[in-house]
C-alpha positions in Angstrom: 23.6 123.7 3.8 25.6 122.6 0.8 25.7 119.1 2.2 21.9 118.9 1.9 22.0 119.2 -1.9 21.7 115.4 -2.1 18.2 115.8 -0.8 17.5 116.5 -4.5 17.8 112.7 -5.1 14.4 112.3 -3.3 12.7 114.4 -5.9 12.5 111.2 -8.0 10.4 109.2 -5.5 8.5 112.5 -4.8 7.6 112.7 -8.5 6.3 109.1 -8.4 4.3 109.9 -5.3 2.7 112.8 -7.2 1.8 110.4 -10.0 0.2 107.9 -7.6 -1.8 110.7 -6.0 -3.0 112.6 -9.1 -3.1 109.7 -11.6 -4.2 110.2 -15.1 -1.4 111.7 -17.3 0.4 112.4 -14.0 1.0 108.7 -13.7 3.9 109.3 -16.3 5.3 112.3 -14.4 8.4 110.4 -13.2 9.6 109.4 -16.7 8.9 112.9 -17.8 10.8 114.4 -14.9 13.7 112.0 -15.3 14.1 112.1 -19.0 12.9 115.6 -19.9 13.0 118.0 -17.0 16.3 116.9 -15.5 18.1 116.8 -18.9 16.7 120.3 -19.6 18.3 121.5 -16.3 21.5 119.8 -17.2 21.7 121.7 -20.5 21.2 125.1 -19.0 23.1 124.8 -15.7 26.9 124.9 -15.6 29.2 122.0 -14.9 31.3 121.8 -11.7 34.7 120.2 -12.0 36.0 121.4 -8.7 37.4 118.9 -6.1 37.6 119.0 -2.3 40.8 119.9 -0.6 42.3 117.5 1.8 40.8 119.1 4.9 37.3 119.2 3.3 37.7 115.6 2.2 38.5 114.4 5.8 35.5 116.3 7.2 33.0 115.0 4.7 34.3 111.5 4.7 33.4 110.9 8.3 30.2 113.0 8.4 27.2 110.7 9.2 24.7 112.9 7.3 25.9 111.5 4.0 25.3 107.9 5.2 21.9 108.7 6.6 20.9 110.3 3.2 21.5 106.8 1.8 19.7 104.9 4.5 16.7 107.1 4.2 16.1 105.6 0.8 15.1 102.2 2.3 11.8 103.4 4.0 11.1 105.7 1.1 11.5 103.0 -1.6 9.7 100.3 0.3 7.0 102.6 1.5 6.3 104.0 -1.9 6.3 100.6 -3.5 3.9 99.1 -0.8 1.5 102.0 -1.0 1.4 101.8 -4.8 0.8 98.1 -4.8 -2.0 98.5 -2.3 -3.6 101.4 -4.3 -3.7 99.6 -7.7 -4.9 96.4 -6.1 -7.8 98.1 -4.2 -9.0 100.8 -6.6 -10.3 100.9 -10.1 -7.4 102.2 -12.3 -6.9 102.2 -16.0 -4.3 100.2 -17.9 -2.9 103.5 -19.1 -2.3 104.6 -15.5 -0.9 101.3 -14.4 1.7 101.5 -17.2 2.7 105.0 -16.1 3.0 104.0 -12.5 4.9 100.9 -13.4 7.5 103.0 -15.2 7.5 105.6 -12.4 8.1 103.1 -9.6 10.6 101.2 -11.7 12.6 104.4 -12.2 12.7 104.8 -8.4 13.8 101.2 -8.0 16.6 101.9 -10.4 17.8 105.2 -9.0 17.0 105.3 -5.3 17.1 101.5 -5.1 19.9 99.9 -7.2 22.0 103.0 -7.4 22.0 103.5 -3.7 22.5 99.7 -3.2 25.6 100.1 -5.5 27.1 102.7 -3.1 26.3 100.7 0.0 27.6 97.5 -1.6 31.1 98.9 -1.7 31.1 99.8 2.0 33.4 97.8 4.4 30.7 97.3 7.1 28.6 94.2 6.6 25.5 96.0 7.9 25.6 98.6 5.1 26.2 95.8 2.5 23.0 94.1 3.8 21.1 97.3 3.5 22.4 97.5 -0.1 21.1 94.0 -0.8 17.7 95.0 0.7 17.5 97.8 -1.9 18.3 95.4 -4.7 15.5 93.0 -3.8 12.4 94.8 -5.3 14.3 95.1 -8.6 15.0 91.3 -8.4 18.7 92.1 -9.0 20.4 90.8 -5.8 23.0 88.9 -7.9 24.3 92.4 -8.9 26.1 92.5 -5.6 28.3 89.5 -6.4 28.8 90.3 -10.1 29.5 94.0 -9.7 31.9 93.7 -6.8 33.8 90.5 -7.8 33.3 90.6 -11.6 32.8 94.1 -13.0 35.4 95.9 -11.0 37.9 93.3 -12.0 37.0 93.1 -15.7 35.7 96.6 -16.5 36.6 98.0 -19.9 37.5 94.5 -21.2 35.6 92.1 -23.5 35.3 89.8 -20.5 33.0 92.3 -18.7 29.3 91.8 -19.4 28.6 95.4 -18.2 31.0 97.1 -20.7 29.2 98.0 -24.0 31.1 97.3 -27.2 31.8 99.9 -29.9 28.7 100.4 -32.1 26.5 98.2 -29.8 23.1 99.6 -29.3 21.7 100.0 -25.8 18.9 97.6 -26.7 21.3 94.9 -27.7 23.3 95.6 -24.5 20.2 95.2 -22.3 20.0 91.6 -23.5 23.6 90.6 -23.4 24.4 92.4 -20.1 21.4 91.0 -18.2 22.0 87.4 -19.3 25.8 87.5 -19.1 25.8 89.2 -15.7 23.5 86.6 -14.2 25.6 83.7 -15.6 28.8 85.5 -14.4 27.3 85.9 -10.9 26.7 82.2 -10.6 30.2 81.4 -11.9 31.7 83.8 -9.3 29.6 82.3 -6.5 30.8 78.8 -7.4 34.4 80.0 -7.4 34.0 81.6 -4.0 32.4 78.4 -2.6 35.2 76.3 -4.0 37.8 78.7 -2.7 36.3 78.4 0.8 35.8 74.6 0.4 32.1 74.8 0.5 29.5 72.9 -1.5 26.6 74.1 -3.6 24.1 73.7 -0.8 26.2 75.5 1.7 24.6 78.3 3.7 27.3 80.5 2.2 25.8 80.1 -1.3 24.4 83.6 -1.6 23.0 83.1 -5.1 20.8 80.3 -3.8 19.6 82.6 -1.0 18.9 85.4 -3.5 16.7 83.0 -5.5 14.7 82.0 -2.4 14.4 85.6 -1.0 13.2 87.0 -4.4 10.8 84.2 -4.8 9.4 84.8 -1.3 9.1 88.5 -2.2 7.1 87.8 -5.3 4.9 85.3 -3.5 4.3 87.8 -0.7 3.3 90.4 -3.3 0.9 87.9 -5.0 -0.6 86.9 -1.7 -1.2 90.4 -0.5 -2.0 92.2 -3.8 -3.1 89.5 -6.2 -2.1 88.9 -9.8 -2.3 92.6 -10.7 0.1 93.4 -7.9 2.5 90.6 -9.1 2.5 91.8 -12.7 3.1 95.4 -11.4 6.0 94.3 -9.2 7.6 92.4 -12.1 7.1 95.3 -14.5 8.6 97.8 -12.0 11.5 95.4 -11.4 12.3 95.1 -15.1 12.1 98.9 -15.5 14.5 99.3 -12.6 17.2 96.9 -13.7 17.0 98.1 -17.4 17.5 101.6 -16.1 20.7 100.3 -14.3 21.8 98.6 -17.5 21.3 101.8 -19.4 23.6 103.5 -16.9 26.1 100.6 -17.3 25.9 101.2 -21.1 27.0 104.8 -21.0 29.6 104.3 -18.2 32.1 102.3 -20.2 30.8 102.5 -23.8 33.5 101.6 -26.3 36.5 101.8 -23.9 39.1 99.1 -23.6 42.0 98.5 -21.3 45.3 97.5 -22.9 46.4 93.9 -22.8 49.9 93.4 -21.5 52.6 91.0 -22.7 51.8 88.8 -19.7 48.3 88.3 -21.1 46.7 90.3 -18.3 45.1 93.7 -18.7 46.5 96.9 -17.4 45.0 98.1 -14.1 41.8 100.1 -14.3 42.7 103.8 -14.6 40.7 107.1 -14.7 40.6 106.8 -18.6 38.6 103.7 -18.6 35.2 105.2 -17.5 33.2 108.1 -18.8 32.9 111.0 -16.4 30.4 113.8 -16.2 30.5 117.0 -14.1 27.0 118.1 -14.9 25.7 119.2 -11.5 22.1 117.9 -11.6 23.0 114.4 -12.6 25.8 114.3 -10.0 23.4 115.2 -7.2 20.3 113.1 -8.1 22.6 110.0 -8.7 24.8 110.5 -5.6 27.9 111.4 -7.7 27.7 108.2 -9.8 28.6 110.4 -12.7 32.1 110.7 -11.3 32.5 107.1 -12.3 36.1 107.3 -13.3 37.2 108.0 -9.7 34.9 105.4 -8.4 36.7 102.7 -10.5 40.0 104.2 -9.6 39.3 103.6 -5.9 35.9 101.8 -5.4 36.0 102.2 -1.6 35.7 106.0 -1.8 32.4 107.3 -0.5 30.2 109.2 -3.0 30.6 112.6 -1.3 34.4 112.7 -1.8 34.7 111.4 -5.3 37.1 113.5 -7.5 37.2 114.7 -11.0 40.2 113.7 -13.1 41.0 115.8 -16.2 42.5 112.7 -17.8 39.1 110.9 -17.8 37.0 110.9 -21.0 34.2 113.4 -20.6 30.6 112.9 -21.6 29.3 115.9 -23.5 26.1 115.8 -21.4 25.1 114.5 -18.0 24.1 110.9 -17.3 20.3 111.5 -17.5 20.7 113.3 -20.9 23.1 110.7 -22.1 20.6 108.0 -21.3 18.0 109.7 -23.4 20.5 110.0 -26.2 21.4 106.3 -26.0 17.7 105.4 -26.7 18.4 106.9 -30.2 21.4 104.8 -31.4 22.2 106.8 -34.6 22.4 110.0 -32.5 24.4 108.2 -29.7 27.0 106.8 -32.2 27.3 110.2 -34.0 28.1 112.0 -30.8 30.1 109.4 -28.9 32.1 107.4 -31.4 34.4 110.3 -32.4 35.2 110.8 -28.7 36.6 107.3 -28.2 40.4 106.9 -28.6 41.0 104.5 -31.4 43.3 102.3 -29.3 40.7 101.9 -26.6 37.7 100.8 -28.7 35.9 97.6 -27.7 34.8 96.0 -31.0 
């Protein structure tokens, strides 16, 4: 039964479905649930720093249940998105409700969409990576696959990484710099990969070009089926989704810096270069993303077997609570800045 705890991740799309069904103030139920109810649970429930033993790890690593809990997000995300698009385009609904539903569906695209895509994108099987890209599509963030796997994991906790927030940088500034720099970085990485494989820009292997076409077709399909209101809703939900991702990026490496060696290269990524959280609710609803230190230490590790390292810097609160705190920069700086080792600060 303990393995089924990750079903709690589906409470986020369930909260959005409630908002679509009840409307009115309930349209904002998902942001309220994500940024008030979950943080409240994190504050009152204990942390869990325990790790699996080797036998438990071997059993859980190969258990298909954990994979299917990820795959199930695909019909849920797309089904919820399609139903909401149909509903708002075929019923009279207030602007207030549309804003609430845009935020709600956007949060689902960020958590059950991009976050699950991130996990699948690290898998060794091509089919799972394709499923990951499918979940990136409605957030219009398919380039994340290239930049994250070939850029972020190489440059994390260095000034060269767009997804590492600098010391005293606000989350709002980070949204702008990270979104723009990651997209540019994805193109640079794609061109490098094409050159390495002796392929030209118009090669079928130019994934960035395909991502542009697929995302454009997606938006055209939304406009064709659901009109201009549906198109604006899809764009708003996508922006909400990828800004949620960028907020997570912000707290994952804020202020941390890898040491530069005499050779001019940076030291390898260690457990100390990512913020970790053992707050149980955030761990479950985000598929153990909060054990980010171990994920960077060995990115191929599946979410259900990630470990806690006592050498990792620890967030005082869980990821959902930390995200809320980041929206208030003076509070974020007051709480987080003293926790950063002076020799690791990204300025």
